[in-house]
PyMOL Python script that loads the backbone (N, CA, C, O; Angstrom):
from pymol import cmd

cmd.read_pdbstr("""\
ATOM      1  N   MET A   1     -10.412  -9.365 -16.918  1.00  0.00           N
ATOM      2  CA  MET A   1     -11.387  -8.413 -17.402  1.00  0.00           C
ATOM      3  C   MET A   1     -11.628  -8.661 -18.888  1.00  0.00           C
ATOM      4  O   MET A   1     -10.718  -8.956 -19.663  1.00  0.00           O
ATOM      5  N   TRP A   2     -12.878  -8.527 -19.230  1.00  0.00           N
ATOM      6  CA  TRP A   2     -13.262  -8.632 -20.633  1.00  0.00           C
ATOM      7  C   TRP A   2     -13.795  -7.280 -21.081  1.00  0.00           C
ATOM      8  O   TRP A   2     -14.464  -6.576 -20.325  1.00  0.00           O
ATOM      9  N   VAL A   3     -13.489  -6.934 -22.316  1.00  0.00           N
ATOM     10  CA  VAL A   3     -14.007  -5.703 -22.907  1.00  0.00           C
ATOM     11  C   VAL A   3     -15.280  -6.061 -23.660  1.00  0.00           C
ATOM     12  O   VAL A   3     -15.313  -6.992 -24.465  1.00  0.00           O
ATOM     13  N   ILE A   4     -16.322  -5.296 -23.377  1.00  0.00           N
ATOM     14  CA  ILE A   4     -17.605  -5.503 -24.046  1.00  0.00           C
ATOM     15  C   ILE A   4     -17.872  -4.277 -24.907  1.00  0.00           C
ATOM     16  O   ILE A   4     -18.030  -3.170 -24.392  1.00  0.00           O
ATOM     17  N   ALA A   5     -17.920  -4.477 -26.206  1.00  0.00           N
ATOM     18  CA  ALA A   5     -18.199  -3.373 -27.118  1.00  0.00           C
ATOM     19  C   ALA A   5     -19.702  -3.267 -27.275  1.00  0.00           C
ATOM     20  O   ALA A   5     -20.353  -4.183 -27.778  1.00  0.00           O
ATOM     21  N   ASP A   6     -20.245  -2.144 -26.842  1.00  0.00           N
ATOM     22  CA  ASP A   6     -21.686  -1.898 -26.919  1.00  0.00           C
ATOM     23  C   ASP A   6     -21.883  -0.659 -27.786  1.00  0.00           C
ATOM     24  O   ASP A   6     -22.081   0.445 -27.278  1.00  0.00           O
ATOM     25  N   GLY A   7     -21.828  -0.856 -29.088  1.00  0.00           N
ATOM     26  CA  GLY A   7     -21.864   0.282 -29.998  1.00  0.00           C
ATOM     27  C   GLY A   7     -20.546   1.031 -29.887  1.00  0.00           C
ATOM     28  O   GLY A   7     -19.477   0.442 -30.051  1.00  0.00           O
ATOM     29  N   ARG A   8     -20.620   2.319 -29.612  1.00  0.00           N
ATOM     30  CA  ARG A   8     -19.404   3.128 -29.460  1.00  0.00           C
ATOM     31  C   ARG A   8     -18.904   3.156 -28.021  1.00  0.00           C
ATOM     32  O   ARG A   8     -17.823   3.678 -27.750  1.00  0.00           O
ATOM     33  N   VAL A   9     -19.677   2.603 -27.105  1.00  0.00           N
ATOM     34  CA  VAL A   9     -19.315   2.599 -25.683  1.00  0.00           C
ATOM     35  C   VAL A   9     -18.623   1.284 -25.356  1.00  0.00           C
ATOM     36  O   VAL A   9     -19.093   0.207 -25.721  1.00  0.00           O
ATOM     37  N   ARG A  10     -17.496   1.395 -24.659  1.00  0.00           N
ATOM     38  CA  ARG A  10     -16.819   0.185 -24.186  1.00  0.00           C
ATOM     39  C   ARG A  10     -17.067   0.027 -22.699  1.00  0.00           C
ATOM     40  O   ARG A  10     -16.966   0.982 -21.930  1.00  0.00           O
ATOM     41  N   ARG A  11     -17.395  -1.195 -22.308  1.00  0.00           N
ATOM     42  CA  ARG A  11     -17.562  -1.517 -20.899  1.00  0.00           C
ATOM     43  C   ARG A  11     -16.604  -2.656 -20.576  1.00  0.00           C
ATOM     44  O   ARG A  11     -16.106  -3.342 -21.467  1.00  0.00           O
ATOM     45  N   PHE A  12     -16.362  -2.838 -19.305  1.00  0.00           N
ATOM     46  CA  PHE A  12     -15.447  -3.878 -18.849  1.00  0.00           C
ATOM     47  C   PHE A  12     -16.184  -4.747 -17.849  1.00  0.00           C
ATOM     48  O   PHE A  12     -16.937  -4.247 -17.014  1.00  0.00           O
ATOM     49  N   ARG A  13     -15.963  -6.052 -17.936  1.00  0.00           N
ATOM     50  CA  ARG A  13     -16.620  -6.992 -17.034  1.00  0.00           C
ATOM     51  C   ARG A  13     -15.539  -7.871 -16.405  1.00  0.00           C
ATOM     52  O   ARG A  13     -14.666  -8.399 -17.094  1.00  0.00           O
ATOM     53  N   CYS A  14     -15.617  -8.016 -15.067  1.00  0.00           N
ATOM     54  CA  CYS A  14     -14.652  -8.863 -14.368  1.00  0.00           C
ATOM     55  C   CYS A  14     -15.174 -10.300 -14.312  1.00  0.00           C
ATOM     56  O   CYS A  14     -16.296 -10.582 -14.734  1.00  0.00           O
ATOM     57  N   HIS A  15     -14.356 -11.188 -13.793  1.00  0.00           N
ATOM     58  CA  HIS A  15     -14.707 -12.611 -13.755  1.00  0.00           C
ATOM     59  C   HIS A  15     -15.907 -12.911 -12.854  1.00  0.00           C
ATOM     60  O   HIS A  15     -16.533 -13.960 -13.003  1.00  0.00           O
ATOM     61  N   THR A  16     -16.241 -12.007 -11.922  1.00  0.00           N
ATOM     62  CA  THR A  16     -17.398 -12.242 -11.056  1.00  0.00           C
ATOM     63  C   THR A  16     -18.675 -11.627 -11.616  1.00  0.00           C
ATOM     64  O   THR A  16     -19.750 -11.783 -11.038  1.00  0.00           O
ATOM     65  N   GLY A  17     -18.552 -10.925 -12.746  1.00  0.00           N
ATOM     66  CA  GLY A  17     -19.737 -10.385 -13.393  1.00  0.00           C
ATOM     67  C   GLY A  17     -19.971  -8.904 -13.221  1.00  0.00           C
ATOM     68  O   GLY A  17     -20.908  -8.363 -13.809  1.00  0.00           O
ATOM     69  N   HIS A  18     -19.142  -8.223 -12.426  1.00  0.00           N
ATOM     70  CA  HIS A  18     -19.300  -6.788 -12.268  1.00  0.00           C
ATOM     71  C   HIS A  18     -18.958  -6.088 -13.577  1.00  0.00           C
ATOM     72  O   HIS A  18     -17.982  -6.444 -14.236  1.00  0.00           O
ATOM     73  N   ALA A  19     -19.756  -5.098 -13.953  1.00  0.00           N
ATOM     74  CA  ALA A  19     -19.523  -4.347 -15.182  1.00  0.00           C
ATOM     75  C   ALA A  19     -19.177  -2.899 -14.841  1.00  0.00           C
ATOM     76  O   ALA A  19     -19.737  -2.319 -13.911  1.00  0.00           O
ATOM     77  N   PHE A  20     -18.260  -2.330 -15.593  1.00  0.00           N
ATOM     78  CA  PHE A  20     -17.791  -0.966 -15.353  1.00  0.00           C
ATOM     79  C   PHE A  20     -17.677  -0.221 -16.671  1.00  0.00           C
ATOM     80  O   PHE A  20     -17.370  -0.810 -17.707  1.00  0.00           O
ATOM     81  N   GLY A  21     -17.927   1.078 -16.620  1.00  0.00           N
ATOM     82  CA  GLY A  21     -17.538   1.961 -17.700  1.00  0.00           C
ATOM     83  C   GLY A  21     -16.073   2.306 -17.496  1.00  0.00           C
ATOM     84  O   GLY A  21     -15.523   2.047 -16.425  1.00  0.00           O
ATOM     85  N   LEU A  22     -15.444   2.874 -18.483  1.00  0.00           N
ATOM     86  CA  LEU A  22     -14.016   3.168 -18.395  1.00  0.00           C
ATOM     87  C   LEU A  22     -13.687   4.098 -17.231  1.00  0.00           C
ATOM     88  O   LEU A  22     -12.757   3.822 -16.474  1.00  0.00           O
ATOM     89  N   GLU A  23     -14.421   5.180 -17.074  1.00  0.00           N
ATOM     90  CA  GLU A  23     -14.139   6.138 -15.999  1.00  0.00           C
ATOM     91  C   GLU A  23     -14.347   5.520 -14.620  1.00  0.00           C
ATOM     92  O   GLU A  23     -13.530   5.725 -13.722  1.00  0.00           O
ATOM     93  N   SER A  24     -15.434   4.764 -14.442  1.00  0.00           N
ATOM     94  CA  SER A  24     -15.683   4.162 -13.122  1.00  0.00           C
ATOM     95  C   SER A  24     -14.653   3.081 -12.817  1.00  0.00           C
ATOM     96  O   SER A  24     -14.272   2.903 -11.660  1.00  0.00           O
ATOM     97  N   LEU A  25     -14.198   2.358 -13.835  1.00  0.00           N
ATOM     98  CA  LEU A  25     -13.160   1.341 -13.628  1.00  0.00           C
ATOM     99  C   LEU A  25     -11.857   2.000 -13.184  1.00  0.00           C
ATOM    100  O   LEU A  25     -11.226   1.543 -12.231  1.00  0.00           O
ATOM    101  N   LEU A  26     -11.456   3.059 -13.859  1.00  0.00           N
ATOM    102  CA  LEU A  26     -10.232   3.764 -13.486  1.00  0.00           C
ATOM    103  C   LEU A  26     -10.325   4.330 -12.074  1.00  0.00           C
ATOM    104  O   LEU A  26      -9.367   4.241 -11.306  1.00  0.00           O
ATOM    105  N   SER A  27     -11.463   4.906 -11.730  1.00  0.00           N
ATOM    106  CA  SER A  27     -11.657   5.464 -10.396  1.00  0.00           C
ATOM    107  C   SER A  27     -11.605   4.378  -9.326  1.00  0.00           C
ATOM    108  O   SER A  27     -10.968   4.546  -8.286  1.00  0.00           O
ATOM    109  N   SER A  28     -12.278   3.271  -9.591  1.00  0.00           N
ATOM    110  CA  SER A  28     -12.302   2.162  -8.637  1.00  0.00           C
ATOM    111  C   SER A  28     -10.900   1.585  -8.428  1.00  0.00           C
ATOM    112  O   SER A  28     -10.495   1.315  -7.298  1.00  0.00           O
ATOM    113  N   GLN A  29     -10.172   1.402  -9.515  1.00  0.00           N
ATOM    114  CA  GLN A  29      -8.815   0.870  -9.404  1.00  0.00           C
ATOM    115  C   GLN A  29      -7.917   1.828  -8.632  1.00  0.00           C
ATOM    116  O   GLN A  29      -7.120   1.397  -7.798  1.00  0.00           O
ATOM    117  N   SER A  30      -8.039   3.107  -8.902  1.00  0.00           N
ATOM    118  CA  SER A  30      -7.229   4.102  -8.214  1.00  0.00           C
ATOM    119  C   SER A  30      -7.483   4.061  -6.709  1.00  0.00           C
ATOM    120  O   SER A  30      -6.545   4.099  -5.912  1.00  0.00           O
ATOM    121  N   THR A  31      -8.744   3.984  -6.330  1.00  0.00           N
ATOM    122  CA  THR A  31      -9.111   3.918  -4.914  1.00  0.00           C
ATOM    123  C   THR A  31      -8.549   2.658  -4.256  1.00  0.00           C
ATOM    124  O   THR A  31      -7.997   2.721  -3.158  1.00  0.00           O
ATOM    125  N   GLN A  32      -8.688   1.531  -4.918  1.00  0.00           N
ATOM    126  CA  GLN A  32      -8.194   0.270  -4.365  1.00  0.00           C
ATOM    127  C   GLN A  32      -6.680   0.276  -4.207  1.00  0.00           C
ATOM    128  O   GLN A  32      -6.158  -0.207  -3.202  1.00  0.00           O
ATOM    129  N   ILE A  33      -5.976   0.818  -5.188  1.00  0.00           N
ATOM    130  CA  ILE A  33      -4.516   0.895  -5.105  1.00  0.00           C
ATOM    131  C   ILE A  33      -4.100   1.810  -3.959  1.00  0.00           C
ATOM    132  O   ILE A  33      -3.210   1.471  -3.180  1.00  0.00           O
ATOM    133  N   GLU A  34      -4.739   2.963  -3.859  1.00  0.00           N
ATOM    134  CA  GLU A  34      -4.407   3.904  -2.793  1.00  0.00           C
ATOM    135  C   GLU A  34      -4.630   3.268  -1.416  1.00  0.00           C
ATOM    136  O   GLU A  34      -3.775   3.383  -0.538  1.00  0.00           O
ATOM    137  N   GLN A  35      -5.763   2.605  -1.223  1.00  0.00           N
ATOM    138  CA  GLN A  35      -6.054   1.963   0.063  1.00  0.00           C
ATOM    139  C   GLN A  35      -5.027   0.880   0.381  1.00  0.00           C
ATOM    140  O   GLN A  35      -4.587   0.761   1.525  1.00  0.00           O
ATOM    141  N   ALA A  36      -4.646   0.103  -0.608  1.00  0.00           N
ATOM    142  CA  ALA A  36      -3.659  -0.961  -0.393  1.00  0.00           C
ATOM    143  C   ALA A  36      -2.305  -0.377  -0.004  1.00  0.00           C
ATOM    144  O   ALA A  36      -1.624  -0.921   0.866  1.00  0.00           O
ATOM    145  N   LEU A  37      -1.912   0.711  -0.630  1.00  0.00           N
ATOM    146  CA  LEU A  37      -0.624   1.323  -0.306  1.00  0.00           C
ATOM    147  C   LEU A  37      -0.625   1.944   1.087  1.00  0.00           C
ATOM    148  O   LEU A  37       0.369   1.842   1.805  1.00  0.00           O
ATOM    149  N   TRP A  38      -1.735   2.590   1.483  1.00  0.00           N
ATOM    150  CA  TRP A  38      -1.804   3.129   2.854  1.00  0.00           C
ATOM    151  C   TRP A  38      -1.745   1.990   3.874  1.00  0.00           C
ATOM    152  O   TRP A  38      -1.119   2.125   4.925  1.00  0.00           O
ATOM    153  N   ALA A  39      -2.397   0.872   3.562  1.00  0.00           N
ATOM    154  CA  ALA A  39      -2.343  -0.291   4.469  1.00  0.00           C
ATOM    155  C   ALA A  39      -0.918  -0.830   4.552  1.00  0.00           C
ATOM    156  O   ALA A  39      -0.471  -1.238   5.623  1.00  0.00           O
ATOM    157  N   ALA A  40      -0.210  -0.834   3.438  1.00  0.00           N
ATOM    158  CA  ALA A  40       1.182  -1.297   3.436  1.00  0.00           C
ATOM    159  C   ALA A  40       2.057  -0.387   4.304  1.00  0.00           C
ATOM    160  O   ALA A  40       2.904  -0.865   5.059  1.00  0.00           O
ATOM    161  N   ILE A  41       1.846   0.915   4.191  1.00  0.00           N
ATOM    162  CA  ILE A  41       2.610   1.862   5.017  1.00  0.00           C
ATOM    163  C   ILE A  41       2.351   1.597   6.487  1.00  0.00           C
ATOM    164  O   ILE A  41       3.286   1.542   7.286  1.00  0.00           O
ATOM    165  N   LYS A  42       1.094   1.434   6.847  1.00  0.00           N
ATOM    166  CA  LYS A  42       0.739   1.178   8.246  1.00  0.00           C
ATOM    167  C   LYS A  42       1.393  -0.118   8.731  1.00  0.00           C
ATOM    168  O   LYS A  42       1.920  -0.172   9.842  1.00  0.00           O
ATOM    169  N   GLY A  43       1.359  -1.153   7.902  1.00  0.00           N
ATOM    170  CA  GLY A  43       1.978  -2.428   8.271  1.00  0.00           C
ATOM    171  C   GLY A  43       3.481  -2.301   8.457  1.00  0.00           C
ATOM    172  O   GLY A  43       4.033  -2.858   9.407  1.00  0.00           O
ATOM    173  N   LEU A  44       4.156  -1.576   7.566  1.00  0.00           N
ATOM    174  CA  LEU A  44       5.596  -1.367   7.693  1.00  0.00           C
ATOM    175  C   LEU A  44       5.926  -0.608   8.974  1.00  0.00           C
ATOM    176  O   LEU A  44       6.873  -0.953   9.680  1.00  0.00           O
ATOM    177  N   GLU A  45       5.145   0.422   9.269  1.00  0.00           N
ATOM    178  CA  GLU A  45       5.400   1.216  10.476  1.00  0.00           C
ATOM    179  C   GLU A  45       5.138   0.408  11.748  1.00  0.00           C
ATOM    180  O   GLU A  45       5.884   0.526  12.720  1.00  0.00           O
ATOM    181  N   GLN A  46       4.095  -0.403  11.748  1.00  0.00           N
ATOM    182  CA  GLN A  46       3.806  -1.229  12.926  1.00  0.00           C
ATOM    183  C   GLN A  46       4.890  -2.282  13.144  1.00  0.00           C
ATOM    184  O   GLN A  46       5.313  -2.521  14.275  1.00  0.00           O
ATOM    185  N   ARG A  47       5.335  -2.908  12.059  1.00  0.00           N
ATOM    186  CA  ARG A  47       6.399  -3.908  12.194  1.00  0.00           C
ATOM    187  C   ARG A  47       7.690  -3.245  12.681  1.00  0.00           C
ATOM    188  O   ARG A  47       8.408  -3.802  13.512  1.00  0.00           O
ATOM    189  N   SER A  48       7.972  -2.064  12.160  1.00  0.00           N
ATOM    190  CA  SER A  48       9.159  -1.342  12.598  1.00  0.00           C
ATOM    191  C   SER A  48       9.105  -1.061  14.097  1.00  0.00           C
ATOM    192  O   SER A  48      10.098  -1.230  14.804  1.00  0.00           O
ATOM    193  N   GLN A  49       7.932  -0.630  14.577  1.00  0.00           N
ATOM    194  CA  GLN A  49       7.790  -0.352  16.007  1.00  0.00           C
ATOM    195  C   GLN A  49       7.979  -1.607  16.843  1.00  0.00           C
ATOM    196  O   GLN A  49       8.595  -1.552  17.907  1.00  0.00           O
ATOM    197  N   MET A  50       7.459  -2.735  16.378  1.00  0.00           N
ATOM    198  CA  MET A  50       7.655  -3.997  17.112  1.00  0.00           C
ATOM    199  C   MET A  50       9.141  -4.359  17.170  1.00  0.00           C
ATOM    200  O   MET A  50       9.627  -4.820  18.203  1.00  0.00           O
ATOM    201  N   LEU A  51       9.861  -4.150  16.065  1.00  0.00           N
ATOM    202  CA  LEU A  51      11.294  -4.452  16.051  1.00  0.00           C
ATOM    203  C   LEU A  51      12.063  -3.523  16.978  1.00  0.00           C
ATOM    204  O   LEU A  51      13.008  -3.950  17.640  1.00  0.00           O
ATOM    205  N   ILE A  52      11.663  -2.253  17.031  1.00  0.00           N
ATOM    206  CA  ILE A  52      12.305  -1.317  17.952  1.00  0.00           C
ATOM    207  C   ILE A  52      12.078  -1.767  19.394  1.00  0.00           C
ATOM    208  O   ILE A  52      12.992  -1.716  20.217  1.00  0.00           O
ATOM    209  N   ASN A  53      10.853  -2.208  19.696  1.00  0.00           N
ATOM    210  CA  ASN A  53      10.557  -2.725  21.045  1.00  0.00           C
ATOM    211  C   ASN A  53      11.420  -3.939  21.357  1.00  0.00           C
ATOM    212  O   ASN A  53      11.955  -4.054  22.459  1.00  0.00           O
ATOM    213  N   LEU A  54      11.559  -4.847  20.392  1.00  0.00           N
ATOM    214  CA  LEU A  54      12.409  -6.022  20.596  1.00  0.00           C
ATOM    215  C   LEU A  54      13.866  -5.623  20.802  1.00  0.00           C
ATOM    216  O   LEU A  54      14.566  -6.213  21.625  1.00  0.00           O
ATOM    217  N   ALA A  55      14.314  -4.633  20.062  1.00  0.00           N
ATOM    218  CA  ALA A  55      15.694  -4.163  20.213  1.00  0.00           C
ATOM    219  C   ALA A  55      15.927  -3.628  21.613  1.00  0.00           C
ATOM    220  O   ALA A  55      16.972  -3.881  22.212  1.00  0.00           O
ATOM    221  N   HIS A  56      14.948  -2.882  22.144  1.00  0.00           N
ATOM    222  CA  HIS A  56      15.095  -2.346  23.500  1.00  0.00           C
ATOM    223  C   HIS A  56      15.063  -3.451  24.551  1.00  0.00           C
ATOM    224  O   HIS A  56      15.751  -3.371  25.569  1.00  0.00           O
ATOM    225  N   GLU A  57      14.261  -4.477  24.297  1.00  0.00           N
ATOM    226  CA  GLU A  57      14.214  -5.594  25.239  1.00  0.00           C
ATOM    227  C   GLU A  57      15.513  -6.386  25.211  1.00  0.00           C
ATOM    228  O   GLU A  57      15.948  -6.905  26.239  1.00  0.00           O
ATOM    229  N   SER A  58      16.134  -6.479  24.038  1.00  0.00           N
ATOM    230  CA  SER A  58      17.407  -7.202  23.916  1.00  0.00           C
ATOM    231  C   SER A  58      18.546  -6.383  24.504  1.00  0.00           C
ATOM    232  O   SER A  58      19.569  -6.939  24.905  1.00  0.00           O
ATOM    233  N   ARG A  59      18.379  -5.078  24.558  1.00  0.00           N
ATOM    234  CA  ARG A  59      19.275  -4.094  25.164  1.00  0.00           C
ATOM    235  C   ARG A  59      20.620  -3.957  24.463  1.00  0.00           C
ATOM    236  O   ARG A  59      21.050  -2.834  24.197  1.00  0.00           O
ATOM    237  N   PHE A  60      21.279  -5.025  24.163  1.00  0.00           N
ATOM    238  CA  PHE A  60      22.592  -4.907  23.526  1.00  0.00           C
ATOM    239  C   PHE A  60      22.896  -6.206  22.800  1.00  0.00           C
ATOM    240  O   PHE A  60      22.180  -7.199  22.935  1.00  0.00           O
ATOM    241  N   GLY A  61      23.935  -6.175  22.055  1.00  0.00           N
ATOM    242  CA  GLY A  61      24.319  -7.368  21.330  1.00  0.00           C
ATOM    243  C   GLY A  61      23.892  -7.307  19.869  1.00  0.00           C
ATOM    244  O   GLY A  61      23.246  -6.364  19.413  1.00  0.00           O
ATOM    245  N   LEU A  62      24.273  -8.327  19.183  1.00  0.00           N
ATOM    246  CA  LEU A  62      24.033  -8.417  17.749  1.00  0.00           C
ATOM    247  C   LEU A  62      22.546  -8.465  17.422  1.00  0.00           C
ATOM    248  O   LEU A  62      22.109  -7.869  16.438  1.00  0.00           O
ATOM    249  N   ARG A  63      21.774  -9.162  18.231  1.00  0.00           N
ATOM    250  CA  ARG A  63      20.338  -9.275  17.979  1.00  0.00           C
ATOM    251  C   ARG A  63      19.661  -7.904  18.018  1.00  0.00           C
ATOM    252  O   ARG A  63      18.862  -7.586  17.137  1.00  0.00           O
ATOM    253  N   ALA A  64      19.968  -7.103  19.016  1.00  0.00           N
ATOM    254  CA  ALA A  64      19.376  -5.768  19.131  1.00  0.00           C
ATOM    255  C   ALA A  64      19.767  -4.905  17.938  1.00  0.00           C
ATOM    256  O   ALA A  64      18.940  -4.156  17.418  1.00  0.00           O
ATOM    257  N   ALA A  65      21.003  -5.004  17.506  1.00  0.00           N
ATOM    258  CA  ALA A  65      21.461  -4.224  16.353  1.00  0.00           C
ATOM    259  C   ALA A  65      20.719  -4.642  15.087  1.00  0.00           C
ATOM    260  O   ALA A  65      20.356  -3.793  14.272  1.00  0.00           O
ATOM    261  N   ARG A  66      20.493  -5.942  14.916  1.00  0.00           N
ATOM    262  CA  ARG A  66      19.760  -6.421  13.736  1.00  0.00           C
ATOM    263  C   ARG A  66      18.314  -5.937  13.764  1.00  0.00           C
ATOM    264  O   ARG A  66      17.783  -5.528  12.732  1.00  0.00           O
ATOM    265  N   TYR A  67      17.673  -5.977  14.921  1.00  0.00           N
ATOM    266  CA  TYR A  67      16.302  -5.483  15.038  1.00  0.00           C
ATOM    267  C   TYR A  67      16.231  -3.997  14.681  1.00  0.00           C
ATOM    268  O   TYR A  67      15.350  -3.563  13.940  1.00  0.00           O
ATOM    269  N   GLN A  68      17.169  -3.232  15.220  1.00  0.00           N
ATOM    270  CA  GLN A  68      17.187  -1.796  14.974  1.00  0.00           C
ATOM    271  C   GLN A  68      17.446  -1.502  13.497  1.00  0.00           C
ATOM    272  O   GLN A  68      16.829  -0.601  12.927  1.00  0.00           O
ATOM    273  N   GLU A  69      18.339  -2.241  12.885  1.00  0.00           N
ATOM    274  CA  GLU A  69      18.661  -2.062  11.465  1.00  0.00           C
ATOM    275  C   GLU A  69      17.447  -2.375  10.582  1.00  0.00           C
ATOM    276  O   GLU A  69      17.144  -1.645   9.639  1.00  0.00           O
ATOM    277  N   GLU A  70      16.773  -3.461  10.902  1.00  0.00           N
ATOM    278  CA  GLU A  70      15.575  -3.837  10.133  1.00  0.00           C
ATOM    279  C   GLU A  70      14.462  -2.804  10.328  1.00  0.00           C
ATOM    280  O   GLU A  70      13.761  -2.466   9.375  1.00  0.00           O
ATOM    281  N   ALA A  71      14.298  -2.308  11.538  1.00  0.00           N
ATOM    282  CA  ALA A  71      13.287  -1.286  11.816  1.00  0.00           C
ATOM    283  C   ALA A  71      13.563  -0.033  11.002  1.00  0.00           C
ATOM    284  O   ALA A  71      12.643   0.550  10.428  1.00  0.00           O
ATOM    285  N   SER A  72      14.796   0.379  10.948  1.00  0.00           N
ATOM    286  CA  SER A  72      15.183   1.557  10.179  1.00  0.00           C
ATOM    287  C   SER A  72      14.913   1.354   8.693  1.00  0.00           C
ATOM    288  O   SER A  72      14.420   2.259   8.019  1.00  0.00           O
ATOM    289  N   ARG A  73      15.234   0.171   8.183  1.00  0.00           N
ATOM    290  CA  ARG A  73      14.998  -0.148   6.773  1.00  0.00           C
ATOM    291  C   ARG A  73      13.508  -0.081   6.444  1.00  0.00           C
ATOM    292  O   ARG A  73      13.122   0.466   5.411  1.00  0.00           O
ATOM    293  N   LEU A  74      12.679  -0.635   7.317  1.00  0.00           N
ATOM    294  CA  LEU A  74      11.236  -0.618   7.095  1.00  0.00           C
ATOM    295  C   LEU A  74      10.678   0.805   7.122  1.00  0.00           C
ATOM    296  O   LEU A  74       9.810   1.141   6.317  1.00  0.00           O
ATOM    297  N   LEU A  75      11.162   1.635   8.031  1.00  0.00           N
ATOM    298  CA  LEU A  75      10.706   3.024   8.084  1.00  0.00           C
ATOM    299  C   LEU A  75      11.101   3.789   6.821  1.00  0.00           C
ATOM    300  O   LEU A  75      10.352   4.646   6.353  1.00  0.00           O
ATOM    301  N   THR A  76      12.267   3.481   6.274  1.00  0.00           N
ATOM    302  CA  THR A  76      12.688   4.099   5.013  1.00  0.00           C
ATOM    303  C   THR A  76      11.737   3.720   3.894  1.00  0.00           C
ATOM    304  O   THR A  76      11.344   4.571   3.097  1.00  0.00           O
ATOM    305  N   HIS A  77      11.363   2.447   3.827  1.00  0.00           N
ATOM    306  CA  HIS A  77      10.410   1.996   2.806  1.00  0.00           C
ATOM    307  C   HIS A  77       9.044   2.672   2.998  1.00  0.00           C
ATOM    308  O   HIS A  77       8.418   3.101   2.029  1.00  0.00           O
ATOM    309  N   ALA A  78       8.598   2.761   4.237  1.00  0.00           N
ATOM    310  CA  ALA A  78       7.307   3.397   4.517  1.00  0.00           C
ATOM    311  C   ALA A  78       7.331   4.858   4.096  1.00  0.00           C
ATOM    312  O   ALA A  78       6.361   5.352   3.521  1.00  0.00           O
ATOM    313  N   GLN A  79       8.432   5.557   4.377  1.00  0.00           N
ATOM    314  CA  GLN A  79       8.538   6.963   4.005  1.00  0.00           C
ATOM    315  C   GLN A  79       8.562   7.133   2.490  1.00  0.00           C
ATOM    316  O   GLN A  79       7.969   8.077   1.967  1.00  0.00           O
ATOM    317  N   THR A  80       9.230   6.244   1.788  1.00  0.00           N
ATOM    318  CA  THR A  80       9.257   6.299   0.327  1.00  0.00           C
ATOM    319  C   THR A  80       7.852   6.124  -0.235  1.00  0.00           C
ATOM    320  O   THR A  80       7.437   6.875  -1.118  1.00  0.00           O
ATOM    321  N   LEU A  81       7.120   5.135   0.272  1.00  0.00           N
ATOM    322  CA  LEU A  81       5.739   4.932  -0.172  1.00  0.00           C
ATOM    323  C   LEU A  81       4.859   6.132   0.147  1.00  0.00           C
ATOM    324  O   LEU A  81       4.030   6.536  -0.669  1.00  0.00           O
ATOM    325  N   ARG A  82       5.040   6.698   1.335  1.00  0.00           N
ATOM    326  CA  ARG A  82       4.252   7.864   1.748  1.00  0.00           C
ATOM    327  C   ARG A  82       4.486   9.029   0.785  1.00  0.00           C
ATOM    328  O   ARG A  82       3.535   9.698   0.382  1.00  0.00           O
ATOM    329  N   GLU A  83       5.738   9.273   0.416  1.00  0.00           N
ATOM    330  CA  GLU A  83       6.048  10.363  -0.513  1.00  0.00           C
ATOM    331  C   GLU A  83       5.406  10.124  -1.882  1.00  0.00           C
ATOM    332  O   GLU A  83       4.883  11.056  -2.492  1.00  0.00           O
ATOM    333  N   VAL A  84       5.445   8.887  -2.360  1.00  0.00           N
ATOM    334  CA  VAL A  84       4.808   8.560  -3.636  1.00  0.00           C
ATOM    335  C   VAL A  84       3.310   8.835  -3.553  1.00  0.00           C
ATOM    336  O   VAL A  84       2.735   9.451  -4.451  1.00  0.00           O
ATOM    337  N   LEU A  85       2.687   8.379  -2.483  1.00  0.00           N
ATOM    338  CA  LEU A  85       1.250   8.580  -2.320  1.00  0.00           C
ATOM    339  C   LEU A  85       0.875  10.041  -2.206  1.00  0.00           C
ATOM    340  O   LEU A  85      -0.091  10.488  -2.825  1.00  0.00           O
ATOM    341  N   LEU A  86       1.619  10.779  -1.431  1.00  0.00           N
ATOM    342  CA  LEU A  86       1.303  12.187  -1.248  1.00  0.00           C
ATOM    343  C   LEU A  86       1.466  12.970  -2.539  1.00  0.00           C
ATOM    344  O   LEU A  86       0.828  14.008  -2.718  1.00  0.00           O
ATOM    345  N   ASN A  87       2.298  12.496  -3.426  1.00  0.00           N
ATOM    346  CA  ASN A  87       2.462  13.143  -4.723  1.00  0.00           C
ATOM    347  C   ASN A  87       1.460  12.638  -5.753  1.00  0.00           C
ATOM    348  O   ASN A  87       1.337  13.224  -6.828  1.00  0.00           O
ATOM    349  N   SER A  88       0.738  11.557  -5.442  1.00  0.00           N
ATOM    350  CA  SER A  88      -0.186  10.962  -6.402  1.00  0.00           C
ATOM    351  C   SER A  88      -1.642  11.007  -5.958  1.00  0.00           C
ATOM    352  O   SER A  88      -2.539  11.121  -6.793  1.00  0.00           O
ATOM    353  N   PHE A  89      -1.886  10.920  -4.664  1.00  0.00           N
ATOM    354  CA  PHE A  89      -3.231  10.838  -4.110  1.00  0.00           C
ATOM    355  C   PHE A  89      -3.320  11.766  -2.911  1.00  0.00           C
ATOM    356  O   PHE A  89      -2.310  12.279  -2.428  1.00  0.00           O
ATOM    357  N   GLU A  90      -4.539  11.975  -2.439  1.00  0.00           N
ATOM    358  CA  GLU A  90      -4.726  12.695  -1.171  1.00  0.00           C
ATOM    359  C   GLU A  90      -4.644  11.698  -0.040  1.00  0.00           C
ATOM    360  O   GLU A  90      -5.106  10.565  -0.179  1.00  0.00           O
ATOM    361  N   GLU A  91      -4.063  12.097   1.082  1.00  0.00           N
ATOM    362  CA  GLU A  91      -3.988  11.233   2.254  1.00  0.00           C
ATOM    363  C   GLU A  91      -5.391  11.073   2.842  1.00  0.00           C
ATOM    364  O   GLU A  91      -6.142  12.044   2.935  1.00  0.00           O
ATOM    365  N   PRO A  92      -5.747   9.831   3.245  1.00  0.00           N
ATOM    366  CA  PRO A  92      -7.081   9.636   3.841  1.00  0.00           C
ATOM    367  C   PRO A  92      -7.198  10.367   5.171  1.00  0.00           C
ATOM    368  O   PRO A  92      -6.209  10.584   5.872  1.00  0.00           O
ATOM    369  N   ARG A  93      -8.429  10.739   5.498  1.00  0.00           N
ATOM    370  CA  ARG A  93      -8.661  11.493   6.753  1.00  0.00           C
ATOM    371  C   ARG A  93      -9.136  10.590   7.842  1.00  0.00           C
ATOM    372  O   ARG A  93      -9.380  11.045   8.960  1.00  0.00           O
TER     373      ARG A  93
END
""", "prot")
cmd.dss("prot")
cmd.show_as("cartoon", "prot")
cmd.util.cbc("prot")
cmd.orient("prot")
């Protein structure tokens, strides 16, 4: 990003040529970050569910325990991200 001083107004321009005022840049970045984090939560939860399914298919043994352990770890990460988002942004509808 480059800062463009236009009198007393500062604008920002990205490498592709898009120009933003300070407020619109902050809003756009906030939206993009929020969307990326919700996508990360969804990905963690989906991967966790796949691992749980694999654990059930393995039924017993070390492999099933590892799948279940990894699934639990991923759900913990997803819940942590969800709490951060809910305290910082509104959940999408």
